[in-house]
ROVO-42458 format. One record per residue (C-alpha): residue number from 1; residue in one letter; chain; x, y, z. Coordinates in nm, 4 decimals, decimal comma. Layout:
# ROVO-42458
NUM A A X Y Z
...
# end
This chain:
# ROVO-42458
1 X A -3,4989 -3,7839 18,0909
2 X A -3,7851 -3,7290 17,8476
3 X A -4,0333 -3,7962 18,1268
4 X A -3,8610 -3,5385 18,3442
5 X A -3,8453 -3,2842 18,0652
6 X A -4,2201 -3,3272 17,9895
7 X A -4,3050 -3,2973 18,3690
8 X A -4,0918 -2,9741 18,3915
9 X A -4,2944 -2,8269 18,0923
10 X A -4,6275 -2,9137 18,2559
11 X A -4,5059 -2,7749 18,5943
12 X A -4,4259 -2,4533 18,4320
13 X A -4,7723 -2,4502 18,2663
14 X A -4,9437 -2,5326 18,5984
15 X A -4,7825 -2,2202 18,7503
16 X A -5,0361 -2,0108 18,5494
17 X A -5,2873 -2,0987 18,8175
18 X A -5,0833 -1,9063 19,0623
19 X A -4,9080 -1,6246 18,8619
20 X A -4,9949 -1,3861 18,5903
21 X A -4,9227 -1,4838 18,2351
22 X A -4,6037 -1,3116 18,1200
23 X A -4,7112 -1,2873 17,7407
24 X A -5,0045 -1,3033 17,5082
25 X A -4,9838 -1,6665 17,4245
26 X A -4,9171 -1,7614 17,7816
27 X A -5,2443 -1,5868 17,8721
28 X A -5,4355 -1,8008 17,6170
29 X A -5,2644 -2,1064 17,7723
30 X A -5,3685 -1,9775 18,1128
31 X A -5,7420 -2,0012 18,0100
32 X A -5,6946 -2,3580 17,9019
33 X A -5,4992 -2,4555 18,2192
34 X A -5,7372 -2,2948 18,4569
35 X A -6,0632 -2,4034 18,2971
36 X A -5,9777 -2,7393 18,1560
37 X A -5,7845 -2,8650 18,4687
38 X A -5,9041 -3,2383 18,4152
39 X A -5,7139 -3,2565 18,0849
40 X A -5,3841 -3,1193 18,2189
41 X A -5,4086 -3,3218 18,5482
42 X A -5,4864 -3,6445 18,3454
43 X A -5,1782 -3,5876 18,1220
44 X A -4,9639 -3,5286 18,4202
45 X A -5,0873 -3,8528 18,5912
46 X A -5,0194 -4,0583 18,2851
47 X A -4,6706 -3,9075 18,2465
48 X A -4,5900 -3,9517 18,6070
49 X A -4,7173 -4,3106 18,6162
50 X A -4,4819 -4,3994 18,3349
51 X A -4,2079 -4,3719 18,5961
52 X A -4,3089 -4,7050 18,7542
53 X A -4,0230 -4,8756 18,5639
54 X A -3,6677 -4,8018 18,6887
55 X A -3,5118 -4,5200 18,5061
56 X A -3,2844 -4,2132 18,5768
57 X A -3,4363 -3,9246 18,7710
58 X A -3,7411 -4,1446 18,8578
59 X A -3,7894 -3,9997 19,2116
60 X A -3,7370 -3,6449 19,1051
61 X A -3,9935 -3,6890 18,8280
62 X A -4,2290 -3,8387 19,0489
63 X A -4,2177 -3,5631 19,3092
64 X A -4,2404 -3,3128 19,0296
65 X A -4,5325 -3,4916 18,8864
66 X A -4,7241 -3,4889 19,2172
67 X A -4,6635 -3,1150 19,2777
68 X A -4,7714 -3,0400 18,9156
69 X A -5,0886 -3,2530 18,9538
70 X A -5,1842 -3,0621 19,2751
71 X A -5,1268 -2,7273 19,1003
72 X A -5,3433 -2,8250 18,8043
73 X A -5,6252 -2,9305 19,0209
74 X A -5,6027 -2,6278 19,2549
75 X A -5,8860 -2,4411 19,0685
76 X A -6,1070 -2,7535 19,1444
77 X A -6,0245 -2,7402 19,5144
78 X A -6,0671 -2,3647 19,5304
79 X A -6,4004 -2,3961 19,3488
80 X A -6,5344 -2,6314 19,5930
81 X A -6,4555 -2,4006 19,8776
82 X A -6,6002 -2,0894 19,6944
83 X A -6,9169 -2,3023 19,6126
84 X A -6,9751 -2,3708 19,9841
85 X A -6,9975 -1,9934 20,0596
86 X A -7,1376 -1,8338 19,7476
87 X A -7,4983 -1,8952 19,8461
88 X A -7,4724 -1,7455 20,1803
89 X A -7,2629 -1,4464 20,0545
90 X A -7,5203 -1,3687 19,7765
91 X A -7,8126 -1,3943 20,0223
92 X A -7,6143 -1,1605 20,2607
93 X A -7,5663 -0,9128 19,9506
94 X A -7,9247 -0,9113 19,8198
95 X A -8,1194 -0,9990 20,1202
96 X A -8,4102 -1,2438 20,2058
97 X A -8,5481 -1,2047 19,8473
98 X A -8,2459 -1,3741 19,6923
99 X A -8,3619 -1,6506 19,4467
100 X A -8,0818 -1,9027 19,3895
101 X A -7,9964 -2,0635 19,0650
102 X A -8,1602 -2,3892 18,9508
103 X A -7,8355 -2,6000 19,0161
104 X A -7,8352 -2,7556 19,3670
105 X A -7,4676 -2,6600 19,3848
106 X A -7,2550 -2,3863 19,2374
107 X A -6,9835 -2,6324 19,1401
108 X A -7,0071 -2,9948 19,0368
109 X A -6,7104 -3,2120 18,9689
110 X A -6,8949 -3,4142 18,7081
111 X A -6,9492 -3,1072 18,4890
112 X A -6,5891 -3,0794 18,4328
113 X A -6,6093 -3,3792 18,1969
114 X A -6,8985 -3,2380 17,9952
115 X A -6,8847 -3,0445 17,6729
116 X A -7,0690 -2,7242 17,6406
117 X A -7,4367 -2,7487 17,5745
118 X A -7,5725 -2,6952 17,2347
119 X A -7,6584 -2,3300 17,1262
120 X A -8,0310 -2,2679 17,0578
121 X A -8,1573 -2,0988 16,7437
122 X A -8,1484 -1,7278 16,7308
123 X A -8,2590 -1,4420 16,5093
124 X A -8,0183 -1,1654 16,3768
125 X A -8,2047 -0,8378 16,3579
126 X A -8,1364 -0,4763 16,2633
127 X A -8,2036 -0,2565 16,5723
128 X A -8,0548 0,0699 16,4584
129 X A -7,9454 0,2363 16,1232
130 X A -7,7004 0,5158 16,1112
131 X A -7,5499 0,6751 15,7852
132 X A -7,3396 0,4110 15,6426
133 X A -7,3901 0,1456 15,9053
134 X A -7,6713 -0,0893 16,0330
135 X A -7,6351 -0,2278 16,3732
136 X A -7,7706 -0,5863 16,4507
137 X A -7,8420 -0,7939 16,7582
138 X A -7,8805 -1,1796 16,7965
139 X A -8,2070 -1,2474 16,9782
140 X A -8,2320 -1,5816 17,1759
141 X A -8,5980 -1,6287 17,2799
142 X A -8,6804 -1,7581 17,6345
143 X A -8,7463 -2,1204 17,6161
144 X A -9,0169 -2,0902 17,8852
145 X A -9,3604 -1,9543 17,8002
146 X A -9,4952 -1,6208 17,8857
147 X A -9,3605 -1,2630 17,9006
148 X A -9,0113 -1,2890 18,0381
149 X A -8,7210 -1,0512 18,1421
150 X A -8,4443 -0,9755 17,8955
151 X A -8,0696 -0,9733 17,9215
152 X A -7,8820 -0,7357 17,6919
153 X A -7,5307 -0,8730 17,6265
154 X A -7,2433 -0,6598 17,5146
155 X A -6,9367 -0,8254 17,3724
156 X A -6,5595 -0,7568 17,4547
157 X A -6,2850 -0,6859 17,1988
158 X A -6,0849 -0,3799 17,3259
159 X A -6,3800 -0,1550 17,1926
160 X A -6,2447 -0,2156 16,8439
161 X A -6,3141 -0,5805 16,7457
162 X A -6,5423 -0,8642 16,8480
163 X A -6,9080 -0,9250 16,7694
164 X A -7,2398 -1,0619 16,8913
165 X A -7,1435 -1,4136 16,8227
166 X A -6,8835 -1,4321 17,1071
167 X A -6,9454 -1,6922 17,3773
168 X A -7,3111 -1,7841 17,2832
169 X A -7,3176 -2,0685 17,5360
170 X A -7,4265 -1,8473 17,8200
171 X A -7,6993 -1,6757 17,6024
172 X A -7,8444 -2,0269 17,5337
173 X A -7,8083 -2,1336 17,8975
174 X A -8,0061 -1,8280 18,0157
175 X A -8,2703 -1,8664 17,7460
176 X A -8,3205 -2,2230 17,8583
177 X A -8,3933 -2,0766 18,2198
178 X A -8,6521 -1,8381 18,1119
179 X A -8,4725 -1,5268 17,9964
180 X A -8,4901 -1,3471 17,6729
181 X A -8,1233 -1,2629 17,5596
182 X A -8,0164 -1,0063 17,3164
183 X A -7,6524 -1,0124 17,2074
184 X A -7,5721 -0,6711 17,0684
185 X A -7,3269 -0,5352 16,8139
186 X A -7,2244 -0,1689 16,8615
187 X A -7,0122 0,0873 16,6782
188 X A -6,6422 0,0075 16,7052
189 X A -6,3300 0,2252 16,7655
190 X A -6,1434 0,3992 16,6199
191 X A -6,4151 0,5122 16,3776
192 X A -6,6582 0,5530 16,6763
193 X A -6,5458 0,6526 17,0174
194 X A -6,7125 0,6918 17,3558
195 X A -7,0062 0,7584 17,4139
196 X A -7,1060 0,5831 17,0866
197 X A -7,1375 0,2311 17,2377
198 X A -7,3619 0,3552 17,5210
199 X A -7,5836 0,5298 17,2739
200 X A -7,6088 0,1924 17,0912
201 X A -7,7084 0,0212 17,4148
202 X A -7,9751 0,2692 17,4592
203 X A -8,0913 0,2266 17,1007
204 X A -8,1036 -0,1588 17,1518
205 X A -8,3028 -0,1038 17,4711
206 X A -8,5560 0,1241 17,2929
207 X A -8,5851 -0,1331 17,0004
208 X A -8,6531 -0,4137 17,2329
209 X A -8,9106 -0,2175 17,4433
210 X A -9,0895 -0,1118 17,1149
211 X A -9,1088 -0,4687 16,9957
212 X A -9,1634 -0,6267 17,3214
213 X A -9,4889 -0,7788 17,2208
214 X A -9,3458 -0,9802 16,9307
215 X A -9,0490 -1,0905 17,1530
216 X A -9,2458 -1,1620 17,4711
217 X A -9,0374 -0,9349 17,6699
218 X A -9,1508 -0,7821 18,0118
219 X A -9,0566 -0,4190 17,9385
220 X A -8,9934 -0,3419 18,3103
221 X A -8,7271 -0,6032 18,3523
222 X A -8,3965 -0,5600 18,1553
223 X A -8,0472 -0,6517 18,2828
224 X A -7,7204 -0,5454 18,1094
225 X A -7,4279 -0,7945 18,0870
226 X A -7,0921 -0,7221 17,9382
227 X A -6,7499 -0,8759 17,9259
228 X A -6,4238 -0,6755 17,9352
229 X A -6,4635 -0,3695 17,7074
230 X A -6,8296 -0,4600 17,6900
231 X A -6,8483 -0,4495 18,0779
232 X A -6,7227 -0,0958 18,0678
233 X A -7,0002 -0,0116 17,8216
234 X A -7,2761 -0,1785 18,0264
235 X A -7,1608 -0,0291 18,3615
236 X A -7,1466 0,3154 18,2069
237 X A -7,4914 0,2718 18,0455
238 X A -7,6407 0,1364 18,3767
239 X A -7,4977 0,4202 18,5894
240 X A -7,5769 0,7061 18,3307
241 X A -7,9066 0,6092 18,1558
242 X A -8,1159 0,6055 18,4736
243 X A -8,3776 0,3935 18,3120
244 X A -8,6419 0,2594 18,5313
245 X A -8,6544 -0,0695 18,3369
246 X A -8,2871 -0,1692 18,4037
247 X A -8,3021 -0,3765 18,7049
248 X A -7,9322 -0,4683 18,7259
249 X A -7,5949 -0,4816 18,5515
250 X A -7,3368 -0,7776 18,5320
251 X A -6,9739 -0,6955 18,4930
252 X A -6,7324 -0,9591 18,3782
253 X A -6,3861 -0,8327 18,4313
254 X A -6,4435 -0,4838 18,3125
255 X A -6,2403 -0,1648 18,3362
256 X A -6,4407 0,0471 18,5728
257 X A -6,1777 0,3214 18,6376
258 X A -6,0356 0,4371 18,3088
259 X A -5,8279 0,7288 18,4581
260 X A -5,6505 0,4809 18,7045
261 X A -5,6290 0,2225 18,4326
262 X A -5,4405 0,4599 18,2070
263 X A -5,1928 0,5279 18,4904
264 X A -5,1127 0,1639 18,5315
265 X A -5,1144 -0,0086 18,1781
266 X A -5,1218 -0,3851 18,1225
267 X A -4,8062 -0,5825 18,0370
268 X A -4,7144 -0,4771 17,6885
269 X A -4,6074 -0,8313 17,5981
270 X A -4,9829 -0,9115 17,6547
271 X A -5,1618 -0,5996 17,5331
272 X A -5,0819 -0,2444 17,4665
273 X A -5,3575 -0,1143 17,6915
274 X A -5,2815 0,2497 17,6366
275 X A -5,2955 0,2102 17,2528
276 X A -5,6348 0,0413 17,3080
277 X A -5,7529 0,3474 17,5216
278 X A -5,6274 0,5927 17,2631
279 X A -5,8364 0,4394 16,9910
280 X A -6,1434 0,4456 17,2067
281 X A -6,1057 0,7888 17,3584
282 X A -5,9297 0,9925 17,1026
283 X A -5,5856 1,0205 17,2478
284 X A -5,3662 0,9871 17,5578
285 X A -5,4836 1,1068 17,9085
286 X A -5,2830 1,4350 17,8974
287 X A -5,4562 1,5326 17,5798
288 X A -5,8157 1,4429 17,6539
289 X A -5,8591 1,3767 18,0259
290 X A -6,2215 1,4727 18,0185
291 X A -6,2764 1,1624 17,7875
292 X A -6,1184 0,9322 18,0407
293 X A -6,3249 1,0715 18,3191
294 X A -6,6402 1,0587 18,1088
295 X A -6,5833 0,6946 18,0256
296 X A -6,5157 0,5700 18,3896
297 X A -6,8224 0,3972 18,5214
298 X A -6,6914 0,4472 18,8808
299 X A -6,7374 0,8163 18,8383
300 X A -7,1118 0,7905 18,7887
301 X A -7,2074 0,5442 19,0750
302 X A -7,4564 0,7116 19,2946
303 X A -7,7408 0,6116 19,5369
304 X A -7,9701 0,5410 19,2571
305 X A -7,7465 0,2991 19,0687
306 X A -7,8912 -0,0354 18,9895
307 X A -7,7848 -0,3573 19,1723
308 X A -7,4487 -0,4843 19,0369
309 X A -7,2777 -0,8271 18,9941
310 X A -6,8950 -0,8085 18,9625
311 X A -6,7074 -1,1085 18,8411
312 X A -6,3247 -1,1107 18,8215
313 X A -6,0204 -1,3316 18,8213
314 X A -5,7204 -1,2294 19,0188
315 X A -5,4868 -1,3454 18,7555
316 X A -5,6248 -1,1097 18,4848
317 X A -5,3422 -0,9740 18,2773
318 X A -5,5560 -0,7635 18,0433
319 X A -5,7942 -0,5827 18,3035
320 X A -5,6353 -0,5301 18,6343
321 X A -5,8296 -0,6852 18,9370
322 X A -5,7870 -0,3425 19,0929
323 X A -6,0687 -0,2032 18,8752
324 X A -6,3248 -0,4366 19,0356
325 X A -6,1915 -0,3559 19,3948
326 X A -6,2422 0,0146 19,3236
327 X A -6,5899 -0,0406 19,1904
328 X A -6,6779 -0,2582 19,4784
329 X A -6,5664 0,0202 19,7242
330 X A -6,7649 0,2835 19,5314
331 X A -7,0805 0,0692 19,5349
332 X A -7,0342 0,0019 19,9192
333 X A -7,0015 0,3687 19,9786
334 X A -7,3313 0,4368 19,8078
335 X A -7,5198 0,1477 19,9626
336 X A -7,5821 -0,0157 19,6386
337 X A -7,6728 -0,3871 19,6514
338 X A -7,3917 -0,5765 19,4924
339 X A -7,1818 -0,8991 19,4940
340 X A -6,8169 -0,9519 19,3771
341 X A -6,7482 -1,3006 19,2786
342 X A -6,3650 -1,3283 19,3250
343 X A -6,1772 -1,6168 19,1482
344 X A -5,8231 -1,6353 19,2711
345 X A -5,6903 -1,8624 18,9890
346 X A -5,8809 -1,7157 18,6974
347 X A -5,7640 -1,5025 18,4102
348 X A -5,9275 -1,2729 18,1500
349 X A -6,1842 -1,4707 17,9485
350 X A -6,2065 -1,7611 18,2025
351 X A -6,5746 -1,8006 18,1096
352 X A -6,4821 -1,9449 17,7599
353 X A -6,5690 -2,2798 17,9292
354 X A -6,9102 -2,2803 18,1067
355 X A -6,8320 -2,6058 18,2636
356 X A -6,4795 -2,5118 18,3893
357 X A -6,4340 -2,4117 18,7544
358 X A -6,4724 -2,0318 18,6937
359 X A -6,7394 -2,1039 18,4274
360 X A -6,9600 -2,2926 18,6722
361 X A -6,9277 -2,0374 18,9593
362 X A -6,9797 -1,7335 18,7405
363 X A -7,2864 -1,8986 18,5698
364 X A -7,4326 -1,9765 18,9014
365 X A -7,3850 -1,6275 19,0226
366 X A -7,5367 -1,4833 18,7030
367 X A -7,8430 -1,6869 18,7330
368 X A -7,8845 -1,6189 19,0997
369 X A -7,8467 -1,2464 19,0395
370 X A -8,0906 -1,2429 18,7488
371 X A -8,3542 -1,4372 18,9484
372 X A -8,3269 -1,2000 19,2228
373 X A -8,3287 -0,8542 19,0496
374 X A -8,6107 -0,9586 18,7995
375 X A -8,8421 -1,1140 19,0438
# end
């Protein structure tokens, strides 16, 4: 009976690869289930195998164990399928000049058993001072010689929390492959509201350009990358600043349509998304509708917008998948080169583990995109 009970618990956890998490802590579990599938599949195999000896409910437990195992490894199977098409799809999206990532394959089974690579040394620097606040960025220098492009990374955190230390593994990965990376802190809500973060992105860009000689940055080749709230900031910056040095923008599960997003809030057991928007935009939509329109990247896409990479998981319970679909359609309508990496099993924050199924595929897409737009 203990075996069957454990397998039932694991089975319920495995369903997070198929369905949205119903509450905040289930969302955190969903990240673990989807991006560390080997651990959960291994535990399932061990418990299922314990039914070799005769016991009550042995057959029922074995069947449930097999089903659970298959659900746990489903992200692995799907990743293999996506990895077979991602090269062709990105080449179709960006044309013959597409330069693929250094990895021979977008997904490798062996990487699932690896820990994240070490983080390289970085400098924390003040890039802008306002009355009462100094903003800093963490600078990861390219590990390849010469003048190199620079990726500006903007963190998530509902516009009111988080910092430049979040998820440093991708910063180090890109630095090792020849990109300078600046992970930027910006002014947070509710003390500071839109467009303050976009102004901070512009200030960071100006600072890096002014000090390009010291940092070995190619001043004509910047790319913006943001996660969640940070993705909204970089998309808005990329589509409104019209800076010739911005060669592309990378959107990890960002809210692209703030007006639509307010009309369909997230599950309140996961996050009170309307309260989050109130803090960032100064009130509800019916009070300050102009602020919601002004903060919606989708409103500013035009035929001069830079190439865009969209990455989103279909099981995202914090930022609806629909945001990316709407942005994808708007980019298509304006003829902007772009690619949408769709991860059917993934939830918000799936890239916590670069060696997980979603982490591997997104890293491959990011490197290919950077190689292509900065050549």
